[in-house]
C-alpha positions in Angstrom: -3.6 5.7 -16.2 -2.2 6.7 -19.6 1.1 4.8 -18.9 -0.8 1.7 -18.0 -2.8 1.8 -21.2 0.3 2.5 -23.3 2.2 -0.4 -21.9 -0.3 -2.8 -23.4 -0.8 -4.7 -20.1 -3.7 -7.2 -19.7 -7.2 -5.9 -18.9 -7.2 -7.3 -15.4 -3.9 -5.8 -14.5 -5.0 -2.4 -15.9 -8.1 -2.6 -13.8 -6.2 -3.3 -10.6 -3.4 -0.7 -11.2 -5.7 1.9 -12.7 -7.1 2.9 -9.3 -5.4 4.3 -6.3 -6.7 1.5 -4.0 -3.3 -0.2 -4.1 -1.7 3.0 -2.5 -4.6 4.1 -0.3 -5.1 0.8 1.5 -1.6 0.5 3.1 -1.7 4.2 4.0 -5.0 3.9 5.8 -3.7 0.8 7.6 -0.6 2.7 8.8 -2.8 5.5 10.0 -5.0 3.1 11.9 -2.1 1.5 13.7 -0.2 4.7 14.5 -3.0 7.1 15.4 -2.6 6.7 19.2 1.1 7.5 19.2 1.4 11.0 20.5 5.1 11.5 20.8 7.5 10.4 18.0 11.0 10.5 19.5 12.9 10.5 16.2 12.8 9.4 12.6 13.9 5.9 13.4 10.9 5.3 15.6 8.6 6.4 12.7 10.3 4.0 10.3 10.0 1.1 12.9 6.2 1.7 13.3 5.6 2.0 9.6 7.6 -1.1 8.9 5.8 -3.1 11.7 2.4 -1.9 10.3 3.3 -2.9 6.8 4.5 -6.3 7.9 1.3 -6.9 9.8 -0.8 -5.9 6.9 1.2 -7.9 4.4 -0.6 -11.1 5.5 -3.9 -9.7 4.4 -2.9 -8.1 1.1 -4.6 -9.5 -1.9 -2.6 -10.5 -5.0 -2.6 -8.1 -7.9 -5.0 -9.4 -10.5 -3.4 -10.2 -13.9 0.2 -10.5 -12.6 2.2 -13.2 -14.2 
């Protein structure tokens, strides 16, 4: 939060980046899409599932307010 204020960014951008929602939303979406997987074969499988989840969620992400 202090870094965002010190950068002198616009008020709308500070409001958007000042919360953890930008981070928590994708994390909860990944959890929601992978909760039924009971056996992870290897690290590559985890990366594939996470990437597929993020690509699916990307369509519904909102734009960051105040970005120019």
